[in-house]
C-alpha positions as CSV (number, residue, x, y, z in Angstrom):
1,M,6.7,-4.8,-28.6
2,E,4.1,-7.3,-29.7
3,L,0.9,-5.9,-31.2
4,I,-2.3,-7.8,-31.7
5,A,-5.2,-5.9,-33.3
6,G,-8.5,-6.5,-35.0
7,P,-12.3,-6.3,-34.3
8,C,-13.9,-7.8,-31.2
9,S,-16.0,-10.0,-33.5
10,A,-15.9,-11.2,-37.0
11,E,-19.3,-10.0,-38.5
12,T,-19.1,-10.2,-42.2
13,P,-16.3,-11.0,-44.7
14,T,-16.4,-7.4,-45.9
15,Q,-16.1,-6.0,-42.4
16,L,-13.2,-8.3,-41.6
17,L,-11.3,-7.6,-44.8
18,S,-11.8,-3.8,-44.5
19,V,-10.3,-3.8,-41.0
20,A,-7.5,-6.2,-42.2
21,K,-6.6,-3.9,-45.1
22,E,-6.2,-0.9,-42.7
23,L,-4.1,-2.9,-40.2
24,S,-1.9,-4.4,-42.9
25,Q,-0.3,-0.9,-43.2
26,I,0.9,-1.3,-39.6
27,N,3.4,-3.8,-38.3
28,I,1.1,-5.9,-36.1
29,S,2.1,-9.4,-34.9
30,Y,-1.4,-10.9,-35.3
31,F,-4.8,-9.9,-36.7
32,R,-7.3,-10.9,-34.0
33,C,-11.1,-11.4,-34.1
34,G,-13.6,-13.5,-32.1
35,L,-15.6,-16.2,-33.9
36,W,-17.3,-17.8,-30.9
37,K,-18.6,-15.1,-28.5
38,P,-19.7,-16.2,-25.0
39,R,-22.5,-13.8,-24.1
40,T,-23.6,-13.2,-20.5
41,N,-27.3,-13.4,-21.6
42,P,-28.9,-15.5,-24.4
43,G,-30.3,-13.9,-27.4
44,G,-27.2,-11.6,-28.2
45,F,-24.8,-11.9,-31.0
46,E,-22.7,-15.0,-30.2
47,G,-20.4,-14.8,-33.2
48,V,-20.4,-16.3,-36.7
49,G,-18.7,-19.5,-35.6
50,A,-16.7,-21.8,-37.7
51,K,-17.7,-20.1,-41.0
52,G,-15.5,-17.2,-40.0
53,L,-12.5,-19.4,-40.3
54,D,-12.7,-19.1,-44.1
55,W,-12.8,-15.4,-43.7
56,L,-9.6,-15.4,-41.6
57,N,-7.9,-17.5,-44.3
58,Q,-8.9,-14.7,-46.8
59,V,-7.2,-12.3,-44.5
60,Q,-4.1,-14.5,-44.5
61,A,-4.1,-14.8,-48.3
62,Q,-5.0,-11.3,-49.3
63,Y,-3.0,-9.3,-46.7
64,G,-0.3,-11.6,-45.5
65,L,-1.3,-11.2,-41.9
66,K,-1.1,-13.9,-39.3
67,V,-4.5,-14.4,-37.6
68,A,-5.6,-15.3,-34.1
69,T,-8.9,-16.2,-32.6
70,E,-10.4,-17.3,-29.2
71,V,-11.0,-21.0,-28.4
72,A,-13.2,-22.3,-25.6
73,S,-13.4,-26.0,-26.4
74,P,-11.5,-28.8,-28.1
75,K,-13.9,-28.6,-31.0
76,H,-12.9,-25.0,-31.6
77,V,-9.3,-26.0,-31.5
78,E,-9.8,-28.8,-34.0
79,Q,-11.5,-26.4,-36.4
80,C,-8.9,-23.8,-36.1
81,L,-6.0,-26.2,-36.6
82,K,-7.8,-27.6,-39.7
83,H,-7.9,-24.0,-41.1
84,S,-4.2,-23.2,-40.2
85,I,-5.0,-20.4,-37.9
86,D,-1.7,-19.0,-36.7
87,A,-2.4,-18.4,-33.0
88,L,-5.1,-18.9,-30.4
89,W,-6.2,-17.3,-27.2
90,I,-8.1,-18.5,-24.2
91,G,-10.6,-16.0,-22.7
92,A,-11.1,-15.0,-19.1
93,R,-14.2,-17.1,-18.6
94,T,-12.4,-20.2,-19.9
95,T,-9.3,-19.6,-17.8
96,T,-11.5,-19.5,-14.8
97,N,-12.5,-23.1,-15.4
98,P,-9.6,-25.6,-15.0
99,F,-11.6,-28.4,-16.6
100,S,-12.0,-26.4,-19.8
101,V,-8.3,-25.4,-19.9
102,Q,-7.3,-29.0,-19.3
103,E,-9.5,-30.2,-22.2
104,I,-8.0,-27.5,-24.5
105,A,-4.5,-28.4,-23.4
106,Q,-5.1,-32.1,-24.3
107,S,-6.5,-31.1,-27.7
108,L,-3.4,-29.0,-28.4
109,K,-0.9,-31.8,-27.5
110,G,1.6,-32.4,-30.2
111,T,1.1,-28.9,-31.8
112,D,3.4,-25.9,-31.5
113,I,0.8,-23.2,-32.1
114,P,1.3,-19.9,-30.1
115,I,-1.3,-19.5,-27.4
116,F,-2.3,-16.5,-25.3
117,V,-3.9,-17.0,-21.9
118,K,-6.1,-14.2,-20.5
119,N,-6.3,-13.7,-16.8
120,P,-9.3,-15.3,-15.0
121,L,-12.3,-13.1,-14.1
122,N,-11.2,-12.7,-10.5
123,P,-7.8,-11.8,-9.2
124,D,-6.5,-15.3,-8.5
125,I,-2.8,-15.5,-9.6
126,N,-2.7,-19.2,-8.9
127,L,-5.7,-19.9,-11.2
128,W,-3.9,-18.0,-14.0
129,I,-0.6,-19.8,-13.3
130,G,-2.5,-23.1,-13.3
131,A,-3.9,-22.5,-16.8
132,I,-0.4,-21.7,-18.1
133,E,1.1,-24.8,-16.4
134,R,-1.7,-27.1,-18.0
135,L,-0.7,-25.8,-21.4
136,S,3.0,-26.1,-20.7
137,N,2.5,-29.7,-19.4
138,A,0.9,-30.5,-22.8
139,G,4.1,-29.6,-24.5
140,L,3.2,-26.1,-25.8
141,K,6.3,-23.9,-26.0
142,H,5.0,-20.6,-27.1
143,I,2.7,-19.4,-24.3
144,S,2.0,-15.8,-23.5
145,A,-0.3,-14.2,-20.9
146,V,-2.7,-11.3,-21.4
147,H,-3.7,-9.0,-18.6
148,R,-7.3,-7.9,-19.4
149,G,-8.3,-6.7,-15.9
150,F,-10.4,-8.2,-13.2
151,S,-14.1,-8.1,-12.3
152,F,-14.6,-6.3,-9.0
153,A,-17.9,-5.1,-7.3
154,N,-16.9,-1.6,-8.2
155,N,-14.6,-1.1,-11.2
156,G,-14.7,2.7,-11.0
157,I,-14.2,4.4,-14.4
158,Y,-13.1,1.1,-16.0
159,R,-15.0,-1.9,-17.3
160,Q,-12.5,-4.2,-15.6
161,T,-10.2,-3.1,-12.8
162,P,-6.5,-2.9,-14.0
163,Y,-5.1,-4.7,-10.9
164,W,-1.6,-4.3,-12.2
165,K,-0.1,-6.2,-9.2
166,E,-1.3,-9.5,-10.7
167,A,0.3,-8.9,-14.1
168,V,3.6,-7.8,-12.4
169,Q,3.6,-10.9,-10.1
170,L,3.0,-13.1,-13.1
171,K,6.0,-11.5,-14.9
172,V,8.1,-12.1,-11.9
173,H,7.0,-15.8,-11.7
174,Y,7.7,-16.3,-15.4
175,P,10.5,-13.8,-16.3
176,Q,11.0,-15.4,-19.8
177,M,7.3,-15.4,-20.7
178,R,5.7,-12.5,-22.6
179,V,2.9,-10.7,-20.7
180,L,0.7,-8.5,-22.8
181,C,-2.2,-6.2,-21.9
182,D,-5.7,-5.9,-23.3
183,P,-6.5,-2.3,-22.6
184,S,-9.8,-2.6,-24.6
185,H,-11.4,-4.8,-22.0
186,I,-9.9,-2.9,-19.1
187,A,-11.0,0.5,-20.4
188,G,-14.5,-0.4,-21.7
189,K,-14.5,3.1,-23.3
190,R,-12.3,4.0,-26.3
191,E,-11.3,7.3,-24.8
192,L,-9.5,5.4,-21.9
193,V,-7.7,2.8,-24.1
194,T,-4.6,4.9,-24.8
195,Q,-4.2,5.7,-21.2
196,V,-4.3,2.1,-20.1
197,A,-2.0,1.0,-23.0
198,L,0.6,3.5,-21.9
199,Q,0.4,2.5,-18.3
200,A,1.0,-1.2,-19.4
201,I,4.0,-0.3,-21.5
202,Q,5.5,1.9,-18.7
203,L,5.1,-1.1,-16.3
204,G,7.2,-3.2,-18.6
205,L,4.5,-5.4,-20.2
206,D,5.5,-6.8,-23.5
207,G,2.8,-5.9,-25.8
208,L,-0.9,-5.1,-26.4
209,M,-4.0,-6.8,-27.7
210,I,-6.4,-4.0,-28.9
211,E,-9.8,-4.1,-30.6
212,V,-10.0,-2.2,-33.8
213,H,-13.1,-1.8,-36.1
214,C,-13.6,0.4,-39.1
215,H,-17.0,1.5,-37.8
216,P,-16.9,1.0,-34.0
217,Q,-20.3,2.5,-33.4
218,E,-21.9,-0.1,-35.6
219,A,-20.0,-3.1,-34.0
220,L,-22.2,-6.0,-32.9
221,T,-20.1,-6.6,-29.8
222,D,-18.2,-4.1,-27.5
223,A,-18.9,-1.1,-29.7
224,S,-17.9,1.4,-27.0
225,Q,-14.3,0.1,-26.5
226,Q,-13.2,-0.5,-30.0
227,L,-10.9,2.0,-31.8
228,C,-11.1,3.0,-35.4
229,P,-7.9,2.5,-37.4
230,Q,-6.9,6.1,-37.2
231,E,-7.2,6.1,-33.4
232,F,-5.2,2.9,-33.3
233,T,-2.5,4.6,-35.4
234,S,-2.4,7.6,-33.0
235,L,-2.1,5.2,-30.0
236,I,0.9,3.5,-31.6
237,E,2.5,6.9,-32.2
238,C,1.9,7.9,-28.5
239,I,3.7,4.7,-27.5
240,K,6.6,5.3,-29.8
241,H,7.0,8.8,-28.5
242,S,6.8,7.5,-24.8
243,Q,9.4,4.8,-25.6
244,S,11.8,7.3,-27.2
245,H,11.6,9.4,-24.1
246,K,12.0,6.3,-22.0
247,T,15.3,5.5,-23.7
248,N,16.8,8.9,-22.6
249,T,15.2,8.5,-19.2
250,S,16.7,5.0,-18.8
251,L,20.2,6.2,-19.4
252,L,19.8,8.8,-16.6
253,L,18.2,6.2,-14.3
254,G,21.1,3.8,-15.0
255,E,23.5,6.4,-13.7
256,L,21.5,7.2,-10.6
257,R,21.1,3.5,-9.8
258,K,24.9,3.1,-9.9
259,E,25.0,5.8,-7.3
260,I,22.4,4.0,-5.2
261,D,24.5,0.8,-5.5
262,V,27.6,2.6,-4.1
263,V,25.5,4.0,-1.2
264,D,24.0,0.6,-0.4
265,W,27.4,-1.0,-0.2
266,Q,28.5,1.8,2.1
267,I,25.5,1.1,4.3
268,I,26.3,-2.6,4.5
269,D,29.9,-1.8,5.4
270,L,28.7,0.5,8.2
271,L,26.3,-2.1,9.5
272,Q,29.2,-4.6,9.7
273,Q,31.3,-2.0,11.6
274,R,28.3,-1.5,13.9
275,M,27.9,-5.2,14.6
276,N,31.6,-5.6,15.3
277,I,31.2,-2.8,17.9
278,S,28.2,-4.7,19.4
279,S,30.3,-7.8,19.7
280,H,33.0,-5.8,21.5
281,I,30.3,-4.4,23.9
282,S,29.1,-7.9,24.7
283,T,32.6,-8.9,25.8
284,I,32.8,-5.9,28.2
285,K,29.3,-6.7,29.5
286,K,30.2,-10.3,30.1
287,E,33.4,-9.4,32.0
288,N,31.5,-6.9,34.2
289,N,28.3,-8.9,34.7
290,I,26.1,-6.2,33.0
291,P,22.7,-7.2,31.6
292,L,22.5,-7.2,27.8
293,L,19.3,-5.1,27.5
294,Q,19.8,-1.5,28.7
295,I,16.3,0.0,28.3
296,T,17.3,3.5,29.2
297,R,20.1,3.5,26.6
298,F,17.8,2.1,24.0
299,Q,15.1,4.7,24.6
300,Q,17.7,7.5,24.5
301,M,19.2,6.1,21.3
302,M,15.8,6.0,19.6
303,Q,14.9,9.4,20.7
304,D,18.2,10.8,19.3
305,R,17.8,8.9,16.0
306,L,14.2,10.1,15.5
307,A,15.2,13.7,16.2
308,Q,18.0,13.4,13.6
309,A,15.5,11.9,11.1
310,K,13.1,14.7,11.6
311,A,15.9,17.3,11.1
312,Q,16.8,15.7,7.9
313,D,13.2,15.3,6.7
314,L,13.2,11.6,6.8
315,N,10.2,9.4,7.6
316,P,10.4,8.8,11.4
317,K,8.6,5.4,11.0
318,L,11.2,4.3,8.6
319,I,14.0,5.2,10.9
320,E,12.3,3.7,13.9
321,D,11.8,0.4,12.0
322,I,15.4,0.3,10.8
323,F,16.9,0.9,14.3
324,E,14.6,-1.6,16.0
325,L,15.9,-4.2,13.6
326,I,19.5,-3.0,14.1
327,H,19.1,-3.1,17.9
328,S,17.4,-6.6,17.7
329,E,20.3,-7.9,15.7
330,S,22.8,-6.3,18.1
331,L,21.2,-8.1,21.0
332,R,21.3,-11.3,19.1
333,I,25.0,-11.0,18.5
334,Q,25.7,-10.0,22.2
335,N,23.6,-12.9,23.4
336,K,25.4,-15.3,21.1
337,D,28.8,-14.0,22.2
338,T,27.8,-14.3,25.9
339,N,26.8,-17.9,25.5
340,D,29.8,-18.9,23.5
């Protein structure tokens, strides 16, 4: 599992190095922090900018951590590459703008730096895929996606709605690509971060990007959603415990799925037998000039099947749908045999 952790924003060298010291004791993939912070309204803390790159270099030198930061323009990319930053990410606002993504992709051409692409603000899977494809077309090989939730009119208890369907669809579309989750931005409150993180791992996502600050209440950005190092350590322990339990569960599921496979093959064999009977029926109907569709027979058949379904505590709608499809295929076969 890939772990990316660090403060929402770089604030001072002391703040950055104190968080890095704590996280160096944990096996994280990258130490993260934002240097350029796009704020919704002017006047807020918009990051320390390029001078924070030297602080990240100190983190690399002092604690041996790989470092990552967000870029939103070719100038940001140029400055990061000049300072040997190990990985970059594209934020939700930037992903939403194809022009910005294309400019960043062009500025990264010829490099092999890992890059993480957060989902756009709205649940538009094609916009997310488009951003990934622009980077891929520029020759980048190490592209990962980050699910950070979507902005709905009503996000309920969350800051951003964890519309998991989009993340799962992206994973299906790119089975070889790592898809991570940013539970900090989904949760918006530190007390919900662990819950969201566990959901992401249970769904099969490949890692987490989590905001960690030594003094979250004093953070200049997103204070309410950042964890302290001790809370982050507890979260990792929760995930390890859930994964250990998951290993035992997976063995049991594997055996049960084998049983399902056997039953499914039996169903297919039985369907083949039923269609063979339908073909034989079509021959008899043809020889005796009997219409293919027998409404009374069909109605009685459905009534009997639904009664049996009810007796065996099966969903009647499921059984009805299945036998309507079977009957339709049976008529198709009979019609084909009659016309041959």
